[in-house]
N, C-alpha and C positions, 0 to 999 in steps of 0.2 A: 776768114780767119781759120787757120788749120787747128784742129782739135787733136790733142794727144791723150794717151792713157798709158798706164802701167798695168801689165797683166802678169800674173804669177801662176805657175803650175808646179805642183808638188809631185815628187817621185820618191819611191822607197826601194831600197835594195839591201841585200845582205852581202857582206864581204869581209875579208880578213886582211890584215897587214901584220906581219910577224911582230909579236906573237899573239895579237889580239884579233877578235872578231867583233864586228859591230853591225847593228841594224841602222843603216844610214837613212836619213831623210834629206832629200835634195830639193831645193826650191830654185827654179829658174824664172827670173823676172825679165820681161822685155818692155821697153818704152819706145813708143813710136806714134806716128800720126794715124788717125783713124782712116781706114781705106774708104775712099769716096767712089763707090761703084754701084749706083742704084740698080736694083734688079739682080745683082750678083749675090751669091751666098755669103761672101766675106764683107759685104757693105757694112760700114760702121765698126769694123774690127781692126785691131792692130795686126793680129794673126789669129787664125782659127785655133782654138785650144787643141783640137785633134791633130792639126798639122804640127804644132809644137811638140805634142806627145810623141808623134811618129818620128820626128827628127831626133829627139833626145833618145828614145828607145833604140832606134836603128844606128845611132852614132856611138853611144857609150854604154847604155844600160843593158840591153838584151844582146846586142852584137857590138863589135868594135869595127867601125868603118875601116876599110883597108888603108885609108890615107892617114890614120891616127898614129902618132908615134907610140911605140910600145917597147917593152923590155926585151932583153935578149932571149929569155926563156919562154916567150909568149906562144911559141909554136905548140906547146903542150896544153895551152889554155884554149877553151872553147867559149864562145859567147863574149859578153861584155863585162861590165863591172859587177853585175849581179852574180853572187855565189862564186866569186873568184878571189884569188890572192892578188891584191892590188899592187904589191911590190913587184911581183912577176909581170903582171899585166902592163903596168905603166912604165916600169924602168926608172922610177924616181923614188926618193925617200918619201914615203906616204904619210906625211903629217897632213892634218886637215887643211892647213894653210897651203901646202904644196898642191894638194889634190884640187882645190877650187881653181887654182890657176891652170892646172892640167886640163880640168873639165872645160874651162873657158876656151882654151886653145883648141881642144878637141871639137867642141861645138862649132867653132868658126871654120876649122878645117873641114868638118862634116857638112857645111853648107848653111849654117845659121848666120844670118847677116849680123856682123859685129856691130853695126850702127844701131841695131835693135836691142842687143844685149845690154841690160841695165844693172842687174845684180845676180850673183849666184851665192846662195846660202847653203852650207852643208852642215847638217846636224850630225855630230858624231856620237852624242849621248842625248838623253832626254832633255837635259838642261844646258847643253853646251854646243855652240855652233861657231863656225867661222864664216865670214861674209866678205866678198869683194864686190866692188862696183866699178864703174868706168874710171873713177878717181884712182883707185888702187892699181888699175891697169895703165895709168898714165894717158888716158884717152880724153881727158877733159882739160 
C-alpha cells in the first residue's frame, strides 16, 4: 500500500503593489507518496524540505527563474518577489487571488512537479489570506 503525506513550508517576503506594501507569508503545500528508497537520505519523504525551500527561493522569492513570465518593465528589477514591486515584476493585476495563481504557474515552470502541488496559501495581512488547491486549478 502506498502511503501519502501532505507537507507544508512557509516563506516570508516583503513586497509592494501600488500603492501598498505588505509583509507576505506564503505557504506551499505538497501532497505525494512517501519515497521508498531504503538507505537514501530522502527515504520516507514526499520531498526534502530543503529541496522545496531551494526551488521556491530560486524560482520566485530570491530570484526569478528566466522561464517565469514577467512584466514589461522587469528589466529594471533585480531578484525575485522579495523587496520588489509585484505589479512590475509579474505584469499582472496583483490581487492576492491573481498572485497565488501566478505563483502556482511560476513554480511549475520553475520545475516543481505539478502533480505534487496541493495548496498555495498567501497571507496578505495578519488575518487575511487567499488559498488555492488543485480544485481551484481545475486539476481534480
